[in-house]
C-alpha positions, 0 to 999 in steps of 0.5 A: 312584646311585654308579657306579665309572667305568673310564678308557675311559668318562670321555669317553663319552656314557654318562657324560654321560647318567648325570650329566645324568639326575640330580644325585643320581648320582655317579661314583666314582674309584678311585686306579688310574683317576686313575693311568691318566689322568695316567701318560702325562704329557701335560697336555692329555690329562688335561684332555680325559679329565676334560672331562665330569667338569668339567661335573659337579664336585660329582658326583664321589667320590674313593676312598682309595688301594687300600692304605688301603682294604685296611687298613679293618676292616669295621664297622657303617658301610657299607664303601662310605662308609668307602672315600671320601676326604672330603678328595680328594672335597672338593678335586676340583672345584678340581682340575677348575677348575685343569685348564682351564689344562692344556697351557699350560706353566703350574704345573698342567702341572708338577704333572701331570708330577710326578704322572705320574712317581709314577703310573708308579712305582706301575704299574712296581711292580705290573708287577714282581709279575706277570712270570710267570703260569704258577705262579698258573695251576698253583696255581689248578688244583691242587685240581681233578681233571681231570674238574672242570677239564674241566667248568670249560672247558665252562662247566658248572655247578659241583658242590658239591665244586667250589664248596667248592674254589673258595671255599677258593682265594679264602679261602687267597689272602686269608689269605696277604695277611694273613700278608704284610701283618701290619699289616692287622687281620683282620676277624671271621668275620661281617664277612669278606665285606665286607673288601676283601682277601677280595672282591678274592681272590674276584674274582681267583679268578673271573678265574683261572677265566675264564683256565682256560675260555679255555685260557690257560697263561701270559700276559705281566706287562703283560697281567696288570697291566692285568687286575688293574686291571680286577679292582680296578674290578670289586671296587669295583663290588660295594661301590657300584652297579656299574661303567661300563666298556667292558671285557668282563673288568671286566664279567664279573668284576663280574657273577660276583663280585657274584652269588656274594656275593649268593647267600651272603647278602652285602650288595652294591650295585645293578647299575647297568647292569641297574637303571639303564642303560636309563634312561640310554639312554632319556634320551640317545635323547630328546635333540635330534639336534643335541646335542653330549652335553657334548663326549663323544667316543664312545658 
Protein backbone atom coordinates (compact mmCIF):
# COMPACT_ATOMS: atom_id res chain seq x y z
CA UNK A 1 0.00 0.00 0.00
CA UNK A 2 1.29 3.46 -0.93
CA UNK A 3 -0.12 6.34 1.10
CA UNK A 4 0.52 10.09 0.76
CA UNK A 5 1.51 11.58 4.12
CA UNK A 6 0.76 15.09 5.35
CA UNK A 7 3.33 17.12 7.28
CA UNK A 8 1.17 16.89 10.40
CA UNK A 9 1.49 13.07 10.48
CA UNK A 10 5.24 12.71 9.95
CA UNK A 11 5.86 12.25 13.69
CA UNK A 12 2.70 10.31 14.46
CA UNK A 13 2.19 6.89 16.00
CA UNK A 14 -0.07 6.16 13.03
CA UNK A 15 2.81 6.57 10.58
CA UNK A 16 5.12 4.40 12.67
CA UNK A 17 2.46 1.70 12.87
CA UNK A 18 1.73 1.85 9.14
CA UNK A 19 5.40 1.39 8.20
CA UNK A 20 6.02 -1.22 10.90
CA UNK A 21 3.01 -3.32 9.92
CA UNK A 22 4.42 -4.39 6.56
CA UNK A 23 7.71 -3.83 4.71
CA UNK A 24 5.61 -3.48 1.56
CA UNK A 25 3.91 -0.32 2.86
CA UNK A 26 5.23 2.91 1.38
CA UNK A 27 4.98 6.56 2.36
CA UNK A 28 4.56 8.97 -0.57
CA UNK A 29 6.13 12.44 -0.22
CA UNK A 30 4.94 15.24 -2.57
CA UNK A 31 7.14 18.30 -3.04
CA UNK A 32 5.04 20.63 -0.89
CA UNK A 33 5.35 18.36 2.16
CA UNK A 34 9.13 18.57 1.82
CA UNK A 35 8.86 22.36 1.44
CA UNK A 36 6.75 22.70 4.58
CA UNK A 37 9.28 20.71 6.59
CA UNK A 38 12.36 22.65 5.53
CA UNK A 39 10.98 26.20 5.15
CA UNK A 40 11.37 27.24 8.84
CA UNK A 41 15.12 26.85 8.34
CA UNK A 42 15.82 25.00 11.62
CA UNK A 43 17.93 21.88 10.89
CA UNK A 44 17.14 20.19 14.21
CA UNK A 45 13.42 20.43 13.43
CA UNK A 46 13.95 18.87 10.00
CA UNK A 47 15.82 16.00 11.66
CA UNK A 48 12.97 15.54 14.14
CA UNK A 49 10.32 15.67 11.39
CA UNK A 50 11.98 12.77 9.57
CA UNK A 51 12.88 10.76 12.66
CA UNK A 52 10.32 8.04 11.92
CA UNK A 53 11.08 7.87 8.19
CA UNK A 54 14.74 7.52 9.19
CA UNK A 55 13.86 4.13 10.65
CA UNK A 56 12.26 3.00 7.37
CA UNK A 57 14.43 4.64 4.68
CA UNK A 58 13.58 2.07 2.01
CA UNK A 59 9.84 2.58 2.44
CA UNK A 60 9.78 6.19 1.23
CA UNK A 61 8.66 7.26 -2.25
CA UNK A 62 9.44 10.82 -3.39
CA UNK A 63 7.37 12.40 -6.15
CA UNK A 64 8.42 14.69 -8.95
CA UNK A 65 7.69 18.39 -8.48
CA UNK A 66 4.04 19.33 -8.90
CA UNK A 67 4.92 21.41 -11.97
CA UNK A 68 6.47 18.34 -13.61
CA UNK A 69 3.55 16.16 -12.54
CA UNK A 70 1.16 18.65 -14.17
CA UNK A 71 3.05 18.21 -17.44
CA UNK A 72 2.66 14.44 -17.51
CA UNK A 73 0.37 13.27 -20.31
CA UNK A 74 -1.52 10.15 -19.16
CA UNK A 75 -0.83 7.00 -21.12
CA UNK A 76 -1.21 3.24 -20.60
CA UNK A 77 1.17 3.25 -17.61
CA UNK A 78 -0.50 4.02 -14.26
CA UNK A 79 -0.17 7.75 -13.54
CA UNK A 80 0.93 7.06 -9.97
CA UNK A 81 4.05 5.30 -11.24
CA UNK A 82 4.94 8.09 -13.68
CA UNK A 83 4.70 10.65 -10.85
CA UNK A 84 7.52 9.02 -8.88
CA UNK A 85 11.00 10.51 -9.07
CA UNK A 86 13.28 7.49 -9.22
CA UNK A 87 16.39 9.63 -8.64
CA UNK A 88 15.08 11.40 -5.54
CA UNK A 89 13.52 8.23 -4.17
CA UNK A 90 16.84 6.43 -4.59
CA UNK A 91 18.75 9.28 -2.92
CA UNK A 92 16.37 9.73 0.02
CA UNK A 93 17.88 7.01 2.28
CA UNK A 94 21.27 8.73 2.01
CA UNK A 95 19.63 12.08 2.80
CA UNK A 96 18.05 10.57 5.91
CA UNK A 97 21.44 9.21 6.95
CA UNK A 98 23.12 12.62 6.57
CA UNK A 99 20.22 14.21 8.42
CA UNK A 100 21.41 12.56 11.63
CA UNK A 101 24.12 15.26 11.72
CA UNK A 102 21.65 18.13 11.45
CA UNK A 103 21.82 20.76 14.19
CA UNK A 104 25.60 20.56 14.60
CA UNK A 105 26.47 23.58 12.41
CA UNK A 106 27.97 21.31 9.76
CA UNK A 107 27.54 21.03 5.98
CA UNK A 108 24.09 19.48 6.29
CA UNK A 109 22.87 22.55 8.20
CA UNK A 110 24.06 24.87 5.45
CA UNK A 111 22.44 22.71 2.79
CA UNK A 112 19.16 22.78 4.70
CA UNK A 113 19.32 26.57 5.06
CA UNK A 114 19.75 26.92 1.31
CA UNK A 115 16.82 24.57 0.79
CA UNK A 116 14.75 26.61 3.26
CA UNK A 117 15.35 29.77 1.24
CA UNK A 118 14.15 28.03 -1.90
CA UNK A 119 11.07 26.63 -0.12
CA UNK A 120 10.09 30.05 1.19
CA UNK A 121 10.41 31.57 -2.29
CA UNK A 122 8.11 28.88 -3.66
CA UNK A 123 5.57 29.43 -0.88
CA UNK A 124 5.65 33.23 -1.34
CA UNK A 125 5.07 32.80 -5.05
CA UNK A 126 2.03 30.67 -4.29
CA UNK A 127 0.72 33.18 -1.74
CA UNK A 128 0.90 35.96 -4.33
CA UNK A 129 -1.75 34.19 -6.36
CA UNK A 130 -4.28 34.12 -3.54
CA UNK A 131 -4.52 37.69 -2.30
CA UNK A 132 -8.30 37.89 -2.63
CA UNK A 133 -10.62 34.89 -2.81
CA UNK A 134 -13.88 36.83 -3.32
CA UNK A 135 -13.69 36.72 -7.17
CA UNK A 136 -13.13 32.96 -7.07
CA UNK A 137 -16.19 32.53 -4.88
CA UNK A 138 -18.29 34.68 -7.23
CA UNK A 139 -17.12 32.64 -10.22
CA UNK A 140 -18.00 29.37 -8.53
CA UNK A 141 -21.49 30.50 -7.54
CA UNK A 142 -22.35 32.21 -10.84
CA UNK A 143 -23.78 29.17 -12.72
CA UNK A 144 -26.07 28.17 -9.84
CA UNK A 145 -29.48 29.66 -9.18
CA UNK A 146 -30.43 31.05 -5.77
CA UNK A 147 -32.46 27.93 -5.08
CA UNK A 148 -29.54 25.69 -6.06
CA UNK A 149 -27.12 27.59 -3.82
CA UNK A 150 -29.59 27.11 -1.00
CA UNK A 151 -29.53 23.36 -1.62
CA UNK A 152 -25.71 23.37 -1.55
CA UNK A 153 -25.69 25.20 1.80
CA UNK A 154 -28.19 22.69 3.16
CA UNK A 155 -25.92 19.86 1.93
CA UNK A 156 -28.87 18.46 0.00
CA UNK A 157 -28.43 16.00 -2.85
CA UNK A 158 -27.48 17.60 -6.17
CA UNK A 159 -30.03 17.66 -8.96
CA UNK A 160 -28.86 16.47 -12.41
CA UNK A 161 -28.60 20.12 -13.53
CA UNK A 162 -26.47 21.02 -10.49
CA UNK A 163 -24.20 18.03 -11.13
CA UNK A 164 -23.71 19.08 -14.75
CA UNK A 165 -22.90 22.64 -13.66
CA UNK A 166 -20.46 21.42 -11.03
CA UNK A 167 -18.50 19.23 -13.44
CA UNK A 168 -18.70 22.01 -16.03
CA UNK A 169 -16.97 24.38 -13.60
CA UNK A 170 -14.19 21.86 -13.00
CA UNK A 171 -13.65 21.36 -16.74
CA UNK A 172 -13.64 25.15 -17.35
CA UNK A 173 -10.98 25.66 -14.66
CA UNK A 174 -8.83 22.94 -16.20
CA UNK A 175 -9.21 24.38 -19.69
CA UNK A 176 -8.00 27.77 -18.45
CA UNK A 177 -4.87 26.15 -17.04
CA UNK A 178 -4.12 24.66 -20.45
CA UNK A 179 -4.73 28.04 -22.09
CA UNK A 180 -2.22 29.73 -19.78
CA UNK A 181 0.33 26.91 -19.71
CA UNK A 182 0.60 26.29 -23.41
CA UNK A 183 3.55 23.95 -22.87
CA UNK A 184 1.23 21.34 -21.36
CA UNK A 185 0.05 18.58 -23.67
CA UNK A 186 -3.72 18.21 -23.45
CA UNK A 187 -4.78 14.61 -22.90
CA UNK A 188 -7.27 12.73 -25.02
CA UNK A 189 -10.90 12.75 -23.90
CA UNK A 190 -10.49 9.18 -22.66
CA UNK A 191 -7.40 10.00 -20.56
CA UNK A 192 -8.60 13.39 -19.32
CA UNK A 193 -9.75 12.20 -15.85
CA UNK A 194 -6.25 10.82 -15.21
CA UNK A 195 -4.51 14.14 -15.89
CA UNK A 196 -3.35 15.95 -12.75
CA UNK A 197 -4.71 19.30 -13.95
CA UNK A 198 -8.23 17.90 -14.36
CA UNK A 199 -8.21 16.05 -11.05
CA UNK A 200 -6.90 19.12 -9.27
CA UNK A 201 -9.62 21.27 -10.86
CA UNK A 202 -12.26 18.80 -9.70
CA UNK A 203 -10.83 18.80 -6.17
CA UNK A 204 -10.70 22.60 -6.18
CA UNK A 205 -14.38 22.70 -7.14
CA UNK A 206 -15.09 20.38 -4.19
CA UNK A 207 -13.16 22.79 -1.96
CA UNK A 208 -15.15 25.80 -3.21
CA UNK A 209 -18.37 23.88 -2.61
CA UNK A 210 -17.31 23.33 1.01
CA UNK A 211 -16.75 27.08 1.37
CA UNK A 212 -20.23 27.81 0.04
CA UNK A 213 -21.68 25.36 2.53
CA UNK A 214 -19.76 27.08 5.32
CA UNK A 215 -21.16 30.47 4.26
CA UNK A 216 -17.76 31.92 3.39
CA UNK A 217 -17.57 35.04 1.21
CA UNK A 218 -13.85 35.82 1.32
CA UNK A 219 -10.79 34.56 3.16
CA UNK A 220 -7.15 35.53 3.47
CA UNK A 221 -4.43 34.59 1.03
CA UNK A 222 -2.48 32.78 3.73
CA UNK A 223 -5.48 30.59 4.56
CA UNK A 224 -6.07 29.98 0.85
CA UNK A 225 -2.44 28.98 0.31
CA UNK A 226 -2.57 26.47 3.15
CA UNK A 227 -5.86 25.16 1.80
CA UNK A 228 -4.36 24.73 -1.66
CA UNK A 229 -1.62 22.51 -0.21
CA UNK A 230 -4.32 20.43 1.48
CA UNK A 231 -6.10 20.13 -1.88
CA UNK A 232 -2.89 19.01 -3.59
CA UNK A 233 -2.41 16.27 -1.00
CA UNK A 234 -5.99 15.13 -1.52
CA UNK A 235 -5.47 14.97 -5.30
CA UNK A 236 -2.28 12.92 -4.95
CA UNK A 237 -4.19 10.62 -2.61
CA UNK A 238 -6.60 9.71 -5.43
CA UNK A 239 -3.70 8.35 -7.49
CA UNK A 240 -2.22 6.35 -4.65
CA UNK A 241 -4.01 4.66 -1.73
CA UNK A 242 -5.28 7.70 0.08
CA UNK A 243 -3.74 10.32 2.33
CA UNK A 244 -2.68 10.17 5.97
CA UNK A 245 -3.56 13.56 7.43
CA UNK A 246 -4.82 15.12 10.64
CA UNK A 247 -6.49 17.88 8.64
CA UNK A 248 -10.28 17.75 8.18
CA UNK A 249 -10.22 19.62 4.85
CA UNK A 250 -7.69 17.24 3.31
CA UNK A 251 -9.73 14.21 4.27
CA UNK A 252 -13.01 15.74 3.11
CA UNK A 253 -11.71 16.86 -0.28
CA UNK A 254 -9.98 13.50 -0.84
CA UNK A 255 -13.07 11.46 0.06
CA UNK A 256 -15.48 13.47 -2.09
CA UNK A 257 -13.13 13.80 -5.07
CA UNK A 258 -12.28 10.10 -5.00
CA UNK A 259 -15.96 9.21 -4.79
CA UNK A 260 -16.86 11.47 -7.73
CA UNK A 261 -14.10 9.96 -9.87
CA UNK A 262 -15.05 6.41 -8.94
CA UNK A 263 -18.75 7.03 -9.67
CA UNK A 264 -17.88 8.17 -13.17
CA UNK A 265 -15.89 5.00 -13.82
CA UNK A 266 -12.39 6.43 -13.28
CA UNK A 267 -9.75 4.15 -11.80
CA UNK A 268 -8.62 5.38 -8.37
CA UNK A 269 -6.40 3.98 -5.65
CA UNK A 270 -7.66 2.33 -2.49
CA UNK A 271 -8.93 4.31 0.48
CA UNK A 272 -6.19 3.81 3.08
CA UNK A 273 -8.24 4.60 6.15
CA UNK A 274 -11.36 2.68 5.10
CA UNK A 275 -9.48 -0.38 3.83
CA UNK A 276 -6.41 -0.53 6.07
CA UNK A 277 -6.63 1.95 8.97
CA UNK A 278 -8.26 -0.61 11.25
CA UNK A 279 -5.34 -3.00 10.77
CA UNK A 280 -2.90 -0.25 11.75
CA UNK A 281 -4.90 0.54 14.89
CA UNK A 282 -5.11 -3.16 15.82
CA UNK A 283 -1.37 -3.52 15.32
CA UNK A 284 -0.63 -0.52 17.54
CA UNK A 285 -3.03 -1.78 20.17
CA UNK A 286 -1.20 -5.12 20.30
CA UNK A 287 2.14 -3.48 21.10
CA UNK A 288 3.61 -3.68 24.59
CA UNK A 289 2.45 -0.80 26.78
CA UNK A 290 6.07 0.21 27.35
CA UNK A 291 6.71 0.58 23.60
CA UNK A 292 7.95 4.02 22.51
CA UNK A 293 6.50 3.61 19.01
CA UNK A 294 9.77 4.50 17.36
CA UNK A 295 9.97 7.95 18.94
CA UNK A 296 6.57 9.09 17.63
CA UNK A 297 5.39 12.18 19.45
CA UNK A 298 1.61 11.89 19.28
CA UNK A 299 -1.13 9.55 18.02
